[in-house]
N, C-alpha and C positions, 0 to 999 in steps of 0.2 A: 636474411638468408636462413633457411631451415637448417637445423642441426644435422639432420640426415644428409643433406646436400653437402655440408661442410665436411662431414665424415668421409663421404665419397671423394671429395676434392682432395682431402689430406692424404688419403690412400693413394690416389693417382700421382700426386706430387712427390710422395715418398718414393714411389717406384721410379719416377722420372729422374730424381736427384740421388738415388741410391742411398737413402736414409733408412737406417734399420729401426730406429725408435723415434716416436714423436708423441707429444701430449698437448692437448688444447684445452684451455679454460675460457668459457664464455660466461661473463658475469653481468647481471642486471643489478644495479646498485641504486637504492632509494634512501636518501638521507635528509635529516633536518637538523639545523643548528641554530641555537639561540644563545646570545651572550649579552651580558649587561655589566657596565662598569659605573659605579657611583650614581646609580639611578638612570643612566643613559643607555638606551639600547645600542649596542655596538655591532651586533651581528644578527642577522635574521635571514635564513635561507632554507629552501626546500628544493632539492634537486634530484634528478634521476639521470642515470648514465648506463649505457650498455657498451661493453668492450670485450676484446679478445686478447688473450695472451697465448702465443704459440711457441713451443719449444721443440727442437729437434736435436737428436744426439747421434754423433758420428765419431765417437772417441773424445769429443768436446761438444759443448752445448752451443746451439744457435738459438737466439730468442728475438721475437718481434711482437709488437702489440699495436692495436688500433682501436679507436672508439667511434669509427665511422663504419657502418655496416657494409658500405660499398668497398671497403678496404680489408675486410676480414680475410678473403682468399689471398690477397697480396701479402698480408702479415704471415700467413702460414708458409707461403712460398719463400718469403724472405728469411724466415727462421731456418728453413731447410737449406737454402743457399749458404747461409753463414756457417751452419754445421758442416756442410760439405767442404767449404773453404778452410775451416779451422782444423779439421781432421787431427784428433789427438789420440792418445793411447789409454785414456781412462776407461773404466768400465762402470756399469750401473746395475743395480738390482732390477730385474724385470718382474718375475713372479707371475702368478695367475691373474687372468682378467677378473674384474669386479663389476657387477651390474647391481646398482642399488639406487633407491630414492629415499631420502631422509630429511626430516624437518625438525628443528628444535622447537618444542612446544612452549607456548606462552599462555597465560591466563587472559590477558587483555592486550591485544596487539596495539602497539603504539601507532601503527599506520591508521588505526581507526579513531585516534584521538585528534581533535581539531588543533590546528597550529595555534589558535587563540588560547587554548588551554595550556599549551606548552609555554607560550609567552607569559601567561598569567602566573604559572609556577615560578618562573624566573623573577618576575616583578615582586611577587609575594616574598620570595626568599630575600631579595635585595632589601626590602623594607624592614626585614627582621634583623639585618646585620648592622645594627646601630649602636652607638655608644659614644660617650664624651671624647674618648681618645682615639676613636676609629677615624682614620683619615683616608682610607681607601678600601673599597669592597668590590669584589668581582663574583659573578655567578655565570655558570655555563651549563647548557644542556645540549646533548647530542644523541641522536639515534640513527641507526643505519640497518637496513635490511639487505642482505646479499643473497641473491638467487644465482647459483652457479651450476653450469653443466660442464662436466669434465669428461673427456674421452681420450684414449690413447691407442697406439698401434697394436696393443695386445688384445684389444676388444673390450676394454673397460668402458663403461658408460655410467657416470654417477651424477645424480641430481640432488643438490642440497639447498636448504633454505636456513640461513643463520641470522637471527636478530641480535642486535647489540645496542645497549643503552648505557649512557654515562651522564652523571649529574654531579656537579661539585661547586663549592664556593670557598672564598678566602677573604680574610680581612687583614689590614695592616693597622697597628696601633702605634701612636707616637706620644712620647712623654720623656721628660728629663733628657732631652737631646738624643734619645734612642728611638729606633723603630723596630718593631717585631711583627712577624707574620704568622698566621695560623690558618689551617684549611682542613676541609673534609671532602672526600669523594666517595661516590657510590657508583656501582656499575655491574653489569652482568649480561649474559645471554638470556635476557628476560624481556617482558613487555612492560606496559605502563603500571602494572601491579607493583613493580619495584618502587616507583615514585610514591604510590599510594601507601606504601608501607613505611615511609620515612617519617619520623617524628621531627618535623621541621623546627618546632619551638625548642626542643631539646638540643638539637645539633647546632643551630645558629647561635643559641645562647652559649653553648660550650665553646664554640670557635671564638666568639667575642671575649669571653671570660679568659680563655687561655692566652690570647694575644695580649690582653691587659696585664695578666699575671707575669708574663715573660718580661715586661718592662721593669718589673720590680725584682726579677730574679738575679742572682749573683753569677759569677764566673765559675766554671767547673774546676775541680782539682786536676792536677796533671800527674802522669806517671802510669806505671802498669798496675791495674787495679782489678778486683773482681767486678764484673759487670752483669747485671740482669737486663736482658733485652726483652722488650715486650713483643707480642706476636707480629706487629707490623715491622719492627726493626729486624726481628728474626727473618722475616720474609725478604726484606731488602738484602740482608747479608747473603742468604742462601741463593737468591736470584743472581745478584751481581757477582759475588765472589766465587760461588761454586757453580751456579747454573751455566754461566758463560764458559767457564773452564771445562765443562763436560759437553759443550757443543762440538760435534765431531769434526766440523770443518776447521775450527780453530785448533783442535788437537792435530788434525792432519797437516796443517800448515805450520806446526811448531810454535803456536802462540798460546800454549796452555802448559801449566806445570803438571798436568795430569796425563800427559802423553806417555804411553807405555806402562801405565800403572793399573790397568784393569786387573782385578783380583787381589790388589794390595790393600792392606789396612791403612787408611788415611785419616781415620777419625776414631773417636771413643766408641766403646761397646754401647749398644743401645741406640746409636744415632742412625736413623733411616730417613733418607731424603728421596722425595718422589716428584716426578712431573706427570701430571694427569690432566690431559685436555678433555677427558670424558666427564669431569665433575659437573653435575647438573647446575645450570644457571650461573656459573662463574664467568668472569669477564674474558679469561683466556681460553675458554672452551671452544671446541670445534668438533665436527663429526668426522670429516676426512681432511687430511692436510692438502696442500696445493699440488701434490704429486700423486693424488689418488690413493694414498695409503691411509687406512683407517687410524684415527687417533686412538691411543691406548695408554694405560697407566704404565709408567716406566719407573722402576726403582733404580735410582742412580747410585745411592749408597745404601747398603743393607747391613745393619748392625756394625757400622764402622768401616765396611769394606766397599771399595769402588767396584761396582758390578756392571755398569753400563755407561755408554755415551748416548746422548741424544743424536739422532742421525736422520739423513735423507737417503734417497736412492743411491747416490754416488758414494757417500761415506759408509753406508751399510755394506756395500760391496767391497770397498777398500779395506775395511777393518774385519770383514768376515762376520758381521753381526746381523742379527735379524732386524729388518727395517722396523722402526717404531713410530713412524708417522709424525716427524717433526720438521718436515720441509714446508716452510710457510712464507708467503709473499704478502707484501703490503696491499697489493691489489692485482687485478689482471694485468696491469702495465709493468709489473715487477717480476723478476725471476725468484723462485723459491730459494730460501737460505735455511740453514739449520737454526731453528728458533725454539724457545720454550713456550709452554702454554700456561699451566697453573703449577707453580713450583712451591713446595712446602716441606717442612720438617714434620714427620709423624709424631704422634703423642708419646710422651714418656709416662712416668708414674709419680712425678713430683707435683705438689701444690705450690702456688705462689708463696704462701706463708712459710712453707718449709724452706724454699730458696732463700727468702729474706733472713731466716734464722742462721743460715750458713755464712752470712756476710757481716763481719765486724766493722769494716769500713770499705765502702765501694760506691757504685752508682747504679741507679735504676734509670734506664734510658728508654724513651718512648717516642715512637713515630719516625717517619722517614723524611729526612731533609736532603736526600741526594748524596752523591759522592763520586769517588773514582776508584777504579780497580784496574790492576795490571795482571791479566791472567797468565802472561808469559813469565813474569817474575814472582807472581803469587802474593802480591801486596795489595792493600786496600786502605781507603780512608772514607768513612761515612759520617754523615751528620745526623743527629737526632733532633726532633722538633722541641723536645723538652727533656729535662733530666732531674733526678732527685738524689741527693746525697743519702746514702744508707749508713747509719751508725748503730752498731749493736742490734742488727736485725730489724731496724725501723727506718722507714723513709722519713727524711727530714726536709731541709729547705730545698726549694726549687732552684735549678741552675739552667742557664740558657747557652745557646751556641756551643753545644757539646759535640765533640768529634771523637770518633772511635777509629783506631787504626791498628794495623798489625799485619802478620803473615797469615794467609788463608789456612794453611795446614796447621799452624800453631794454634789458632783459635779453635779449629775443629778438634784438635787433640786435648785442648784445655777445657772443654765442656765438662762441667761437673754435675749438672742437673738439667733434665729435659722435662718440661711441664706437661700436664694433662690437657691443658686448655687450648686446643688447636683452633685457630681462626684463619680462614682464607677469604679475605674480604677487603683487599687492598688493590683495586683495579688501577691499571695504568698502561702506558704505551712504552714499549721497549725499542730503543733505537740501535740499529746495527747496519747503518747505511739505509735501512728501511725501518719504518715504524709499524709494529704489530701490537694488538691488544694482549695483555698478559695479566695474570693475577698471582699473588704469592702470599705466604704467611707461615703459620706454624704455632707452636706454643711459646710461653716464656722459656728462655734458656739462661743458664748461669755459666759464664765462662770468664776468662781473663783476657785483657787486651790493653793496649796503650790508650789512655784517655787524655784529652786536652781540649782547648778551646778552638772553635772554628775561626779562621782568619779571613 
């Protein structure tokens, strides 16, 4: 069914059901996935799908989706019926209509690359992940092109094309009754040029080397210690511990320690934290969010002061904030939620060597090994992929299974140094009932936190 016809249908149904606001997303998705485990091809698919997500608002949201063109009109009507029946007292930001067409540029579209070449990439990478103690290896490649038409009852009509590519590999080493894993991922809103820019020999060798080295590493010390976090661990902390705590839906629902604290100093001078979905080529980048609001750079903390929440249409209206384009959905079949894009700490003026000189005894922690955060209580525990004991300003022996824990606000206030070396190149998927692509990072930072071993 033509978009113009659906627009007319939606307008007629809104009048019929007394719905004041509606928005429709029609997406065409083309994706390819290739995965290999220990030399065996485990997954190979190339699919396309077209679907619709319809939302209507009548003080509460109604939502319906379909991937059958014959049911698109039915999905719109169902969303309006649900909204009519739900009838709440919430309000949303509406604003002015937007008419735009935009496409993220790439140098070499992955849609023009043969699937044989994508399989060859995975096979070549798998063949390079070898070593005497390597007992398991995995390689995965994924690309997706999403063409979306968005329109709403205000008169907005937005057409976007967003490419996204991700490639990663991992190994597990076994020795002395121990097993250790190491991995590397690449991703962005890029084309095949991303793959062509990867030094496979370097990165596969590094992953194997690190997994083997972790087998020989000792256990970390425990207690409250000075900690230098590398850019990846800085990104993990700022995404998980702070980023979720400033998502306005969690704030509104009382699930964040940062509720009611806008304008308050919550961190050290010099700390600025940003979420910016407009960064070129990053994995969490997008042009418009899934509510038709243009993505924009948002300072969450400026010089230690909490200055903004990430919001969508409903929470922007609730808190009296300017909407900042962070209503994101996993797909056309999901309702938008408040989500991050690319979250990072801005640069300070310290060098890594200067930070080391500040530490008599502490830890240098590298990489993201996941963790848990409680935004309501303001506590966290994160794991690092590797660590090094620092003695008198010098990194010494390697330690493994390192955990970092503490209270979010304490760690933010204990930051003693912020590095110059910002990196935002740690692509992943963030789960919050739905999974969306994100990126994060920052520079090295020096702080204090509880350190111990992962259990």
